[in-house]
C-alpha positions as CSV (number, residue, x, y, z in Angstrom):
1,X,66.1,1.1,22.9
2,X,67.7,3.8,25.2
3,X,70.9,1.6,24.7
4,X,70.9,1.6,20.9
5,X,69.0,4.7,20.2
6,X,68.3,5.9,16.6
7,X,70.7,3.6,14.9
8,X,68.8,0.6,16.1
9,X,65.6,2.0,14.7
10,X,67.2,2.6,11.3
11,X,68.5,-0.9,11.1
12,X,65.1,-2.4,12.0
13,X,63.3,-0.2,9.5
14,X,65.6,-1.2,6.8
15,X,65.2,-4.7,7.5
16,X,61.4,-4.4,7.2
17,X,61.7,-2.7,4.0
18,X,64.0,-5.5,2.8
19,X,61.5,-8.0,3.9
20,X,58.6,-6.1,2.1
21,X,60.9,-6.0,-1.0
22,X,61.4,-9.7,-0.8
23,X,57.8,-10.5,-0.6
24,X,56.7,-8.2,-3.5
25,X,59.7,-9.7,-5.7
26,X,58.0,-13.0,-5.2
27,X,54.5,-12.3,-6.5
28,X,53.3,-14.4,-9.5
29,X,52.9,-11.3,-11.6
30,X,56.5,-10.3,-11.3
31,X,58.3,-13.6,-11.4
32,X,56.4,-14.9,-14.6
33,X,58.7,-13.6,-17.3
34,X,58.4,-16.4,-19.7
35,X,57.8,-15.1,-23.3
36,X,54.2,-15.6,-24.5
37,X,53.6,-17.5,-27.7
38,X,53.1,-15.5,-31.0
39,X,50.6,-16.8,-33.5
40,X,50.8,-15.7,-37.3
41,X,47.8,-16.2,-39.4
42,X,47.2,-15.8,-43.2
43,X,43.9,-14.1,-44.1
44,X,42.7,-14.7,-47.8
45,X,40.0,-12.7,-49.4
46,X,37.8,-12.6,-52.4
47,X,38.6,-9.0,-53.1
48,X,41.3,-7.1,-54.6
49,X,44.1,-6.1,-52.1
50,X,43.0,-2.8,-50.1
51,X,39.9,-2.5,-52.3
52,X,37.6,0.3,-50.9
53,X,35.1,-1.1,-48.4
54,X,35.4,-4.8,-49.1
55,X,39.0,-5.0,-49.2
56,X,39.8,-2.6,-46.3
57,X,37.6,-4.6,-43.9
58,X,40.1,-7.4,-43.6
59,X,43.0,-4.9,-43.2
60,X,41.4,-3.1,-40.6
61,X,40.6,-6.5,-38.8
62,X,44.3,-7.4,-39.1
63,X,45.2,-3.8,-37.4
64,X,42.8,-4.3,-34.5
65,X,44.0,-7.8,-33.7
66,X,47.6,-6.9,-33.8
67,X,47.2,-3.8,-31.5
68,X,44.7,-5.6,-29.0
69,X,46.9,-8.7,-28.7
70,X,50.1,-6.6,-28.4
71,X,51.4,-8.5,-31.4
72,X,50.8,-11.8,-30.1
73,X,48.3,-12.5,-33.0
74,X,49.6,-11.3,-36.3
75,X,47.5,-11.4,-39.4
76,X,48.8,-11.0,-42.8
77,X,46.1,-10.2,-45.5
78,X,46.1,-11.5,-49.0
79,X,44.0,-10.1,-51.8
80,X,42.2,-12.5,-54.4
81,X,44.8,-14.3,-56.4
82,X,47.7,-13.5,-54.3
83,X,47.7,-16.8,-52.4
84,X,44.3,-18.4,-53.7
85,X,41.7,-17.4,-56.2
86,X,38.8,-15.2,-54.9
87,X,36.4,-18.3,-55.2
88,X,38.7,-20.7,-53.4
89,X,38.7,-18.9,-50.0
90,X,36.4,-21.3,-48.3
91,X,38.4,-24.4,-49.5
92,X,41.8,-22.7,-48.3
93,X,40.4,-22.1,-44.7
94,X,38.8,-25.4,-44.6
95,X,41.9,-27.4,-45.5
96,X,44.2,-25.1,-43.2
97,X,46.1,-23.4,-46.3
98,X,45.0,-20.1,-44.6
99,X,43.7,-19.7,-41.1
100,X,41.2,-17.2,-42.0
101,X,39.2,-15.7,-44.9
102,X,36.9,-12.9,-45.9
103,X,34.2,-13.4,-48.6
104,X,30.5,-13.7,-49.2
105,X,28.6,-16.9,-48.1
106,X,26.8,-16.9,-51.5
107,X,30.0,-17.8,-53.2
108,X,29.6,-21.3,-51.5
109,X,26.1,-22.3,-52.8
110,X,27.7,-25.3,-54.8
111,X,29.0,-26.9,-51.5
112,X,26.0,-25.7,-49.3
113,X,22.8,-24.8,-50.9
114,X,21.8,-22.7,-47.8
115,X,24.9,-20.5,-47.7
116,X,23.5,-17.7,-49.8
117,X,20.9,-17.0,-47.1
118,X,23.8,-15.6,-45.0
119,X,24.5,-13.1,-47.6
120,X,21.2,-11.8,-48.9
121,X,17.7,-12.9,-50.1
122,X,15.9,-10.9,-52.7
123,X,13.3,-8.7,-51.2
124,X,14.6,-9.8,-47.7
125,X,16.0,-8.2,-44.7
126,X,18.0,-5.1,-44.7
127,X,21.3,-4.7,-42.9
128,X,20.0,-3.8,-39.6
129,X,17.5,-6.7,-39.6
130,X,20.1,-9.1,-40.8
131,X,22.5,-8.3,-38.1
132,X,19.7,-8.6,-35.6
133,X,18.8,-12.0,-36.8
134,X,22.4,-13.1,-36.8
135,X,23.4,-12.2,-33.4
136,X,20.0,-12.2,-31.5
137,X,17.9,-14.3,-33.6
138,X,19.4,-17.6,-33.9
139,X,21.0,-17.0,-37.3
140,X,24.7,-17.3,-36.1
141,X,23.9,-20.7,-34.5
142,X,22.5,-22.0,-37.7
143,X,25.3,-20.5,-39.7
144,X,27.8,-22.2,-37.6
145,X,26.0,-25.4,-37.9
146,X,26.0,-25.3,-41.5
147,X,29.8,-24.7,-41.7
148,X,30.7,-27.2,-38.9
149,X,31.3,-30.2,-41.0
150,X,33.9,-28.2,-43.1
151,X,36.1,-27.3,-39.9
152,X,35.1,-23.4,-40.4
153,X,33.7,-21.1,-38.0
154,X,31.9,-18.1,-39.6
155,X,31.6,-14.4,-38.1
156,X,29.7,-11.5,-39.8
157,X,32.3,-9.5,-41.5
158,X,30.7,-6.4,-42.7
159,X,27.7,-5.3,-44.8
160,X,27.3,-2.9,-47.8
161,X,23.7,-2.0,-47.2
162,X,21.2,-1.8,-50.0
163,X,23.2,-2.3,-53.2
164,X,22.3,-1.0,-56.7
165,X,20.5,-3.2,-59.3
166,X,23.4,-2.9,-61.5
167,X,24.9,-1.6,-64.8
168,X,23.3,-2.3,-68.1
169,X,24.5,-1.4,-71.7
170,X,20.8,-1.1,-72.7
171,X,17.7,0.5,-71.2
172,X,15.4,-1.8,-69.1
173,X,11.8,-1.1,-69.7
174,X,10.1,-4.5,-69.1
175,X,10.8,-7.9,-67.8
176,X,11.3,-9.0,-71.3
177,X,14.7,-7.2,-71.6
178,X,16.0,-9.6,-69.1
179,X,15.4,-12.5,-71.5
180,X,18.8,-13.9,-72.7
181,X,20.8,-11.2,-70.9
182,X,24.2,-12.2,-69.5
183,X,24.6,-10.8,-66.2
184,X,27.0,-11.1,-63.4
185,X,24.8,-11.6,-60.6
186,X,25.5,-14.3,-57.7
187,X,23.6,-15.9,-54.9
188,X,19.9,-16.2,-54.7
189,X,19.2,-13.1,-56.9
190,X,21.1,-15.0,-59.7
191,X,18.6,-17.9,-59.3
192,X,15.8,-15.5,-59.6
193,X,17.4,-13.8,-62.6
194,X,17.5,-17.1,-64.2
195,X,13.8,-17.9,-63.5
196,X,12.9,-15.0,-65.4
197,X,14.9,-15.8,-68.4
198,X,18.3,-14.2,-67.7
199,X,21.6,-15.8,-67.8
200,X,23.4,-15.3,-64.4
201,X,27.4,-15.4,-64.6
202,X,29.8,-15.9,-61.8
203,X,32.6,-13.5,-61.8
204,X,35.0,-12.3,-59.1
205,X,35.2,-8.4,-58.7
206,X,38.6,-8.2,-60.6
207,X,37.0,-9.9,-63.7
208,X,34.0,-7.7,-64.0
209,X,35.2,-4.6,-65.8
210,X,37.1,-6.4,-68.7
211,X,33.9,-8.8,-69.2
212,X,31.6,-5.8,-69.2
213,X,33.8,-3.8,-71.5
214,X,34.4,-6.7,-74.0
215,X,30.8,-7.7,-74.2
216,X,31.1,-11.1,-72.6
217,X,28.4,-9.9,-70.3
218,X,25.7,-7.4,-71.0
219,X,25.1,-6.2,-67.4
220,X,26.6,-6.5,-63.9
221,X,25.7,-5.8,-60.5
222,X,28.7,-5.2,-58.0
223,X,27.9,-3.3,-55.0
224,X,27.1,0.5,-55.1
225,X,28.5,3.7,-56.1
226,X,31.6,3.7,-53.8
227,X,32.9,0.4,-55.3
228,X,31.5,0.8,-58.8
229,X,33.3,4.2,-59.2
230,X,36.6,2.7,-58.1
231,X,36.1,-0.2,-60.8
232,X,35.4,2.4,-63.4
233,X,32.1,0.6,-64.5
234,X,30.6,3.8,-65.9
235,X,33.2,3.3,-68.8
236,X,31.7,0.0,-69.7
237,X,28.0,0.6,-69.4
238,X,25.6,3.7,-69.8
239,X,22.6,2.8,-67.5
240,X,22.9,2.6,-63.8
241,X,19.7,1.1,-62.1
242,X,18.4,1.2,-58.6
243,X,17.3,-0.4,-56.3
244,X,19.0,-3.6,-55.3
245,X,16.0,-5.9,-55.1
246,X,18.5,-8.8,-55.3
247,X,20.7,-7.7,-52.3
248,X,18.9,-5.5,-49.8
249,X,21.6,-5.7,-47.3
250,X,24.5,-7.9,-48.3
251,X,26.4,-9.6,-45.4
252,X,30.0,-10.5,-45.9
253,X,31.7,-13.1,-43.6
254,X,35.0,-13.8,-41.8
255,X,35.8,-17.7,-41.7
256,X,38.1,-19.1,-39.5
257,X,39.8,-22.6,-39.4
258,X,38.3,-24.3,-36.4
259,X,41.5,-26.0,-35.5
260,X,43.5,-22.8,-35.6
261,X,40.9,-20.9,-33.6
262,X,40.8,-23.5,-30.8
263,X,44.6,-23.5,-30.7
264,X,44.5,-19.8,-29.5
265,X,44.2,-18.9,-25.8
266,X,40.9,-17.8,-24.6
267,X,41.9,-13.9,-24.6
268,X,43.1,-14.2,-28.3
269,X,39.8,-16.0,-29.3
270,X,37.8,-13.0,-27.8
271,X,40.0,-10.5,-29.5
272,X,39.2,-12.2,-32.9
273,X,35.4,-12.1,-32.0
274,X,35.4,-8.5,-30.9
275,X,37.5,-7.3,-34.0
276,X,34.9,-9.0,-36.4
277,X,32.1,-7.4,-34.6
278,X,33.9,-4.0,-34.9
279,X,34.5,-4.5,-38.6
280,X,31.2,-5.6,-39.2
281,X,29.9,-2.2,-38.0
282,X,32.8,-0.2,-39.5
283,X,32.2,-1.4,-43.0
284,X,28.6,-0.3,-43.0
285,X,29.7,3.1,-41.6
286,X,32.2,3.4,-44.5
287,X,29.7,2.6,-47.3
288,X,26.8,4.8,-45.7
289,X,29.4,7.8,-45.6
290,X,31.1,7.1,-48.9
291,X,28.1,6.0,-51.4
292,X,26.4,9.3,-51.7
293,X,29.8,11.1,-52.5
294,X,30.5,8.7,-55.2
295,X,27.0,8.9,-56.6
296,X,27.4,12.7,-57.0
297,X,30.6,12.1,-58.8
298,X,29.3,9.6,-61.3
299,X,26.4,11.8,-62.1
300,X,28.2,15.2,-62.3
301,X,31.6,14.3,-63.5
302,X,30.9,11.2,-65.6
303,X,27.2,12.0,-66.7
304,X,26.0,8.4,-65.7
305,X,22.2,7.8,-66.2
306,X,20.6,6.7,-63.0
307,X,17.4,5.0,-63.5
308,X,15.0,3.2,-61.2
309,X,13.9,-0.2,-62.4
310,X,10.4,0.0,-63.5
311,X,7.7,-1.0,-60.9
312,X,6.2,-3.8,-63.1
313,X,9.8,-5.3,-63.4
314,X,10.2,-5.1,-59.6
315,X,6.8,-6.7,-59.0
316,X,7.4,-9.3,-61.4
317,X,10.4,-10.4,-59.7
318,X,8.5,-11.1,-56.5
319,X,6.6,-14.1,-57.6
320,X,9.7,-16.1,-59.0
321,X,11.6,-15.2,-55.8
322,X,9.0,-16.9,-53.6
323,X,9.1,-19.9,-56.1
324,X,12.9,-20.3,-55.9
325,X,12.8,-20.2,-52.2
326,X,10.1,-22.8,-52.0
327,X,11.8,-25.0,-54.5
328,X,15.2,-24.9,-52.6
329,X,13.5,-25.6,-49.2
330,X,11.9,-28.6,-50.8
331,X,15.2,-30.0,-52.1
332,X,17.3,-29.2,-49.1
333,X,16.5,-29.9,-45.3
334,X,19.3,-27.4,-44.0
335,X,18.1,-24.7,-46.5
336,X,14.4,-25.3,-45.2
337,X,15.5,-24.9,-41.6
338,X,17.6,-21.7,-42.1
339,X,14.9,-20.1,-44.3
340,X,12.3,-20.9,-41.8
341,X,14.2,-19.2,-39.1
342,X,15.1,-16.2,-41.2
343,X,11.3,-15.9,-42.3
344,X,10.0,-16.1,-38.8
345,X,12.4,-13.4,-37.8
346,X,11.8,-11.3,-40.9
347,X,8.1,-11.2,-40.5
348,X,8.3,-9.8,-37.0
349,X,10.9,-7.3,-37.5
350,X,9.2,-6.1,-40.6
351,X,5.9,-5.5,-38.8
352,X,7.7,-3.4,-36.3
353,X,9.8,-1.4,-38.9
354,X,6.4,-0.5,-40.5
355,X,5.7,1.2,-37.3
356,X,9.1,2.7,-36.6
357,X,11.9,2.9,-39.5
358,X,9.6,2.9,-42.5
359,X,7.1,5.3,-40.9
360,X,9.9,7.6,-40.2
361,X,11.2,7.4,-43.7
362,X,7.7,8.3,-45.1
363,X,7.3,11.3,-42.6
364,X,10.8,12.9,-42.9
């Protein structure tokens, strides 16, 4: 060391640094530079492109997924009719025409009688209760069991909260006013409406205004003030009734082609799952924020007559609701299985909410 002095020390130090650099360069994180696969999905919906609330949910999902995946999973959203009609979303996802869809489960009652339970039951659970049943009460497992034969995986995809009872060209003063009334009303609400003498009509959102304006239908329910204002339904009917007995907390759905989902790496699968949960809450937040604003505009700027359905009408709808649910349970084993789970959860959560949520509403 005395012989070589400072120069030798510098050489040894440089050698050590070089060795460390070589070792660092050989770590897996730095040597794995192969490009990762990019996945491109089509997402078809039952709503007009970018329609407030319903249509924005899928767009928000696509934005979340693209950002969280760093562009590895790219989702392109198609409105109703752009790639497939709104009522053919389920078939498109099942057949692999599109990897994903956004719709309402009650549209598939012709394929699966139990499907509408995963949207709404008349006089049933509200949004908070519905989400709790789906995610912590066994509902999601039953939903996936129902869709599994079609190669489709469902996820909760948003909720509108309590809907309005609908737009009517004439006043509703008694249950007799429903007799022979042509009304756009889907799902189990439509079944009950039929049981009291009404004529339920199936229409996608984009068909409602023209049908109501032309007289092809006499009344329609759609969602609530936020969406109804956007469609201009106040121009086609004079009376706006509440509350939404038929849809007390309407759950929407994201559906995914099982084969496409299983082809994703585990991290991208988790991103899809987390993004659906985020949109599920975000959509409800949007409706809660926007509905009152839209209602005030309907009343103050457009002179809409907002009326409550008479108490005797609401009470008269409860008995046929129970009869419809009993009949469908007798006709379809899967309907019975799902409805029993729903009912057991509803009974418990309703009792608790009498002490908490309902008590608070009464007191405030």
